[in-house]
C-alpha positions as CSV (number, residue, x, y, z in Angstrom):
1,M,0.0,0.0,0.0
2,I,1.0,3.6,-0.6
3,E,1.6,5.4,2.7
4,T,-0.4,8.5,3.5
5,T,2.1,10.4,5.6
6,L,5.5,11.7,4.7
7,P,8.5,12.0,7.1
8,T,10.1,15.3,7.7
9,A,13.8,16.0,7.9
10,H,14.2,18.5,10.7
11,G,12.7,16.7,13.7
12,T,9.6,17.2,15.7
13,P,7.3,20.2,14.9
14,A,8.5,23.5,16.2
15,L,5.0,24.9,16.2
16,S,1.4,24.3,15.4
17,A,-0.6,26.9,13.5
18,A,-3.6,27.6,11.3
19,I,-3.0,28.7,7.7
20,R,-5.3,30.2,5.1
21,T,-7.8,31.6,7.6
22,T,-8.5,34.0,4.7
23,P,-7.1,34.1,1.2
24,D,-5.0,37.2,2.1
25,D,-3.0,35.0,4.5
26,F,-1.6,33.1,1.6
27,F,0.0,35.5,-0.9
28,V,1.9,34.2,-4.0
29,E,3.6,36.4,-6.7
30,E,5.2,35.0,-9.8
31,I,8.8,36.1,-10.5
32,D,8.9,36.8,-14.2
33,A,11.4,35.0,-16.3
34,F,11.5,37.6,-19.1
35,L,10.5,41.2,-20.0
36,P,7.7,41.8,-22.6
37,S,9.0,42.4,-26.1
38,G,6.7,45.4,-26.5
39,Q,5.3,44.2,-29.8
40,G,3.5,41.2,-31.2
41,E,-0.1,39.8,-31.2
42,H,-0.1,38.4,-27.6
43,L,-1.3,40.7,-24.9
44,L,0.5,40.0,-21.6
45,L,-1.8,40.7,-18.6
46,T,-0.5,40.9,-15.0
47,V,-3.5,40.2,-12.8
48,E,-4.2,39.7,-9.1
49,K,-6.6,37.0,-8.2
50,R,-8.4,36.4,-4.9
51,G,-10.1,33.2,-4.1
52,M,-9.9,32.1,-7.8
53,N,-8.0,29.3,-9.5
54,T,-5.9,29.9,-12.6
55,A,-8.1,27.9,-15.0
56,F,-11.2,29.9,-14.1
57,A,-9.2,33.2,-14.5
58,A,-8.1,32.0,-18.0
59,K,-11.7,31.3,-18.9
60,L,-12.8,34.8,-17.8
61,I,-10.0,36.3,-19.9
62,A,-11.0,34.3,-22.9
63,Q,-14.6,35.4,-22.6
64,W,-13.6,39.0,-22.2
65,A,-11.4,38.8,-25.3
66,G,-13.9,36.8,-27.3
67,V,-11.4,34.0,-28.1
68,A,-11.1,30.3,-27.4
69,E,-9.6,29.3,-24.1
70,M,-6.6,27.7,-26.0
71,A,-5.6,31.3,-27.0
72,V,-4.9,32.1,-23.4
73,G,-1.5,31.1,-21.9
74,Y,-0.1,31.1,-18.3
75,A,3.1,30.0,-16.8
76,G,1.9,28.1,-13.8
77,L,-1.2,27.0,-11.8
78,K,-1.9,28.8,-8.5
79,D,-3.9,27.9,-5.4
80,R,-7.5,29.0,-5.3
81,H,-7.5,29.7,-1.6
82,A,-5.0,32.5,-1.9
83,V,-4.2,36.0,-3.2
84,T,-2.0,35.4,-6.3
85,R,-0.3,37.7,-8.8
86,Q,0.6,36.1,-12.1
87,R,0.8,36.8,-15.9
88,F,-1.5,35.6,-18.6
89,S,-1.2,36.0,-22.4
90,V,-4.1,36.2,-24.8
91,Q,-3.7,36.1,-28.6
92,L,-5.3,39.1,-30.4
93,P,-4.0,39.1,-33.9
94,G,-4.5,42.4,-35.8
95,R,-6.6,43.8,-32.9
96,P,-5.9,47.0,-30.9
97,L,-5.8,47.0,-27.1
98,P,-9.3,46.1,-25.8
99,D,-10.9,48.1,-23.0
100,L,-9.6,46.5,-19.8
101,E,-12.4,47.8,-17.6
102,P,-14.9,45.0,-18.4
103,L,-12.2,42.4,-17.3
104,Q,-12.1,43.8,-13.8
105,A,-14.4,41.5,-11.8
106,P,-14.9,40.3,-8.2
107,G,-11.7,38.4,-7.3
108,L,-9.8,39.6,-10.4
109,R,-7.9,42.8,-10.9
110,V,-5.6,43.8,-13.8
111,L,-2.4,45.3,-12.6
112,G,-0.6,45.8,-15.9
113,H,-0.4,44.9,-19.6
114,A,2.1,44.8,-22.4
115,W,2.4,43.3,-25.9
116,H,4.6,40.3,-26.6
117,A,5.6,38.2,-29.6
118,K,4.8,34.7,-28.2
119,K,2.2,32.9,-26.1
120,L,3.1,32.5,-22.5
121,P,4.2,28.8,-22.1
122,R,3.9,26.7,-19.0
123,G,7.0,27.0,-16.8
124,A,8.0,30.4,-18.2
125,L,8.7,31.9,-14.8
126,A,11.8,32.3,-12.6
127,G,10.0,31.3,-9.4
128,N,7.4,32.3,-6.9
129,R,7.5,34.7,-4.0
130,F,5.4,33.8,-0.9
131,R,4.1,35.8,2.0
132,L,2.3,33.5,4.4
133,V,0.5,34.5,7.7
134,L,0.4,31.7,10.3
135,R,-2.3,32.3,12.9
136,E,-3.0,30.7,16.3
137,V,0.7,29.9,16.6
138,H,1.7,27.7,19.5
139,G,5.4,27.1,20.1
140,E,8.5,28.6,21.7
141,R,9.8,31.6,19.6
142,D,13.4,30.6,20.0
143,A,12.7,27.1,18.7
144,I,10.7,28.5,15.8
145,A,13.5,30.9,14.9
146,T,16.0,28.1,15.1
147,R,13.9,25.8,12.8
148,L,13.4,28.6,10.2
149,Q,17.1,29.3,10.1
150,A,17.8,25.5,9.6
151,I,15.3,25.5,6.7
152,A,17.1,28.5,5.2
153,D,20.5,27.0,5.7
154,A,20.0,23.3,4.9
155,G,16.8,23.3,2.7
156,V,14.0,20.8,2.9
157,P,12.9,17.6,1.1
158,N,11.6,18.5,-2.3
159,Y,8.2,16.7,-2.0
160,F,5.4,17.3,-4.4
161,G,2.7,19.2,-2.4
162,E,-0.9,17.9,-1.8
163,Q,-2.2,20.2,-4.6
164,R,-0.9,17.5,-7.0
165,F,-3.3,14.9,-5.5
166,G,-6.6,16.7,-5.6
167,R,-9.2,17.0,-2.9
168,D,-8.7,14.3,-0.2
169,G,-6.1,12.8,-2.5
170,A,-8.7,11.6,-5.0
171,N,-6.4,12.0,-8.0
172,L,-4.4,8.9,-7.0
173,G,-7.4,6.6,-6.9
174,N,-8.7,8.1,-10.1
175,A,-5.3,7.4,-11.7
176,L,-5.4,3.8,-10.7
177,A,-9.0,3.5,-12.1
178,M,-7.8,5.1,-15.4
179,F,-4.9,2.6,-15.6
180,A,-7.4,-0.2,-15.1
181,G,-9.4,0.9,-18.1
182,Q,-11.7,3.7,-17.0
183,R,-12.0,6.4,-19.6
184,V,-11.3,10.0,-18.6
185,A,-11.3,13.4,-20.4
186,R,-8.0,14.4,-22.0
187,A,-7.5,17.3,-19.6
188,Q,-8.1,15.1,-16.6
189,R,-5.7,12.5,-17.9
190,T,-2.9,15.0,-17.7
191,Y,-3.6,15.7,-14.0
192,L,-3.9,12.0,-13.1
193,L,-0.6,11.1,-14.8
194,S,1.1,13.9,-12.9
195,A,-0.5,12.7,-9.6
196,A,0.8,9.1,-10.2
197,R,4.3,10.3,-11.0
198,S,4.4,12.6,-8.1
199,E,3.3,9.9,-5.7
200,L,6.0,7.5,-6.7
201,F,8.6,10.3,-6.4
202,N,7.4,11.2,-2.9
203,Q,7.7,7.5,-1.8
204,V,11.3,7.3,-2.9
205,L,12.1,10.7,-1.3
206,A,10.3,9.5,1.9
207,A,12.6,6.5,2.0
208,R,15.6,8.8,1.6
209,V,14.5,11.1,4.3
210,R,14.3,8.1,6.7
211,D,17.8,6.9,5.8
212,G,19.3,10.5,5.9
213,S,20.4,10.5,2.2
214,W,18.0,13.1,0.8
215,N,20.6,15.8,1.0
216,R,23.9,14.0,0.7
217,G,23.6,11.3,-2.0
218,L,24.4,7.6,-2.2
219,D,26.6,5.3,-4.1
220,G,25.3,5.2,-7.7
221,E,23.7,8.6,-7.3
222,V,22.3,10.6,-10.3
223,W,22.9,14.3,-9.6
224,A,20.5,17.1,-10.5
225,L,21.9,20.5,-11.4
226,D,20.5,23.3,-9.3
227,G,17.9,25.4,-11.2
228,S,17.9,23.0,-14.1
229,R,16.3,19.8,-15.4
230,S,19.8,18.5,-16.3
231,V,21.2,15.5,-14.5
232,F,24.5,13.6,-14.6
233,G,26.0,10.5,-13.2
234,P,26.5,8.1,-11.7
235,E,30.1,8.7,-11.2
236,P,32.8,7.9,-8.6
237,W,32.7,10.0,-5.4
238,S,35.1,12.9,-5.3
239,E,35.9,16.0,-3.3
240,A,34.7,18.0,-6.2
241,L,31.2,16.4,-5.8
242,A,31.3,17.0,-2.1
243,E,32.1,20.7,-2.6
244,R,29.3,21.1,-5.1
245,I,26.8,19.6,-2.8
246,E,27.9,21.8,0.1
247,R,27.3,25.0,-2.0
248,F,24.0,23.7,-3.4
249,D,25.2,23.6,-6.9
250,I,24.0,20.0,-7.3
251,H,21.4,17.8,-5.4
252,P,20.6,14.1,-5.2
253,S,17.7,13.0,-7.4
254,A,14.8,10.5,-7.5
255,P,12.9,9.2,-10.4
256,L,9.9,10.7,-12.2
257,W,8.6,7.3,-13.4
258,G,8.2,6.3,-17.0
259,R,9.5,3.9,-19.7
260,G,13.2,2.9,-19.6
261,D,15.7,1.7,-17.0
262,L,16.5,3.6,-13.9
263,R,19.6,5.7,-14.4
264,S,20.8,5.2,-10.8
265,A,23.0,2.3,-9.7
266,G,24.3,0.7,-6.5
267,A,22.8,1.8,-3.2
268,A,20.7,4.6,-4.9
269,W,19.1,2.0,-7.2
270,Q,18.4,-0.3,-4.4
271,V,16.5,2.4,-2.4
272,E,14.4,3.3,-5.4
273,E,13.4,-0.2,-6.2
274,A,12.6,-1.1,-2.6
275,A,10.5,2.0,-2.1
276,L,8.4,1.2,-5.2
277,A,8.0,-2.5,-4.8
278,G,4.5,-2.7,-3.4
279,D,1.4,-3.7,-5.4
280,T,0.0,-0.1,-5.6
281,A,3.3,1.3,-6.6
282,M,3.8,-1.3,-9.3
283,A,0.3,-0.6,-10.7
284,L,1.3,3.1,-11.0
285,R,4.6,2.3,-12.6
286,L,3.0,0.1,-15.2
287,G,0.3,2.6,-15.9
288,L,2.8,5.4,-16.5
289,E,4.9,3.2,-18.7
290,S,1.8,2.2,-20.7
291,A,0.9,5.9,-21.1
292,G,4.2,6.5,-22.9
293,L,6.0,8.6,-20.3
294,R,9.8,8.3,-20.1
295,Q,12.1,8.1,-17.1
296,E,13.1,11.5,-15.8
297,R,14.6,12.8,-12.6
298,R,13.9,15.5,-10.0
299,A,16.1,16.9,-7.2
300,T,15.4,15.5,-3.7
301,R,16.5,18.7,-2.0
302,L,14.9,22.2,-2.1
303,R,16.5,25.3,-0.7
304,P,14.1,28.3,-0.2
305,G,15.5,31.7,-1.0
306,T,15.4,35.0,1.0
307,V,13.8,33.4,4.1
308,A,12.5,36.0,6.5
309,W,10.0,36.1,9.4
310,T,8.3,38.6,11.7
311,W,5.7,38.4,14.5
312,Q,2.4,40.2,14.4
313,G,1.1,40.3,17.9
314,D,1.4,37.3,20.2
315,D,0.2,34.5,18.0
316,A,0.6,35.5,14.3
317,L,3.8,34.7,12.4
318,V,4.5,36.1,8.9
319,V,6.9,33.9,6.9
320,E,8.4,35.0,3.6
321,F,10.5,33.1,1.0
322,T,11.0,32.4,-2.6
323,L,10.9,29.1,-4.4
324,P,11.9,27.9,-7.9
325,P,9.2,26.7,-10.4
326,G,7.7,23.4,-9.5
327,A,8.3,23.7,-5.7
328,Y,5.7,23.8,-3.1
329,A,5.3,26.2,-0.1
330,T,3.5,23.5,1.8
331,T,6.6,21.4,1.8
332,V,8.5,24.2,3.5
333,L,5.7,24.7,6.1
334,A,5.6,21.0,6.9
335,E,9.2,21.2,8.1
336,L,8.3,24.1,10.4
337,G,5.4,22.4,12.2
338,A,1.9,21.0,12.2
339,M,-0.3,23.2,9.9
340,H,-4.0,23.1,10.1
341,D,-5.2,24.4,6.7
342,L,-8.7,25.8,7.1
343,Q,-9.3,25.2,3.5
344,G,-7.8,21.7,3.2
345,G,-7.4,19.9,6.5
346,Q,-4.3,18.6,8.3
347,R,-1.1,18.4,6.3
348,P,0.0,14.9,5.3
349,F,3.3,15.1,7.0
350,V,4.6,13.6,10.3
351,G,7.8,13.9,12.3
352,N,11.0,11.9,11.7
353,A,10.4,8.1,11.7
């Protein structure tokens, strides 16, 4: 069976707190990867959303522009239960700038616009900036500060967050049903494949958190370059590798499952195979291979940038940090303590096993 809790790396919780008591307590802002070209047929819109998911905002933009939804692009999906700032593109060939006022709606505000030559593709951002307000905080302030500094210095396990798995983790069960022959819509299929792949990655990473190798590597390791999808190895251990790990230039990696042989070897291969040997894991592996996905890798270590924190009164803590694309704020919070999400229940993380 697939386990439903994930071990943390930094010990017992330093605090307990409530998050997302209101959308304003969970603020996310995209860090743009490029400047607009200033010309072209794609209008880049910088918008602020409150209590609205990305797909619904894209639908509103398409309706406002009178175009098909496929003409609207965005770099990443953002939480519904949050205040988020992100860019969208909408293709308007041969058309002047439309009146932006009708696009202003409850929960959606246009902050800026510019013309660009290309549609905004998925992943076209440098990262995300978070400002999170934790309320009803219980814990010793010195211990909380020590834990936050440890997170800033050493990083955290790079788990996929619960957003990947849908409400109450339903995407995983739906993925198994799809692999067993149940038909699903094309758009849903993409989400289910991602959930299956993410679950297998998390299980390998959980095993490596338990054995302490998530941030130091093993014999036969495949190394991930920081800030890149590129990997290399295995190769013999060296002082040069040790130095690169120390300065966060490279990280250990775990598989994103698909067709082909695991690239890892030795002890790293053994951990990966053992973590994914159960019946449910095997069903997910076979399903992903049948779907045509190929083996890839993802770093097991995540280091947040510009970590800062301040107290608001006696029991409210404001935590700020940046993350690269594809990383989850909830995985950072899980290393801080037990978070009660008023929009999503208790976090699926536990202390060190």
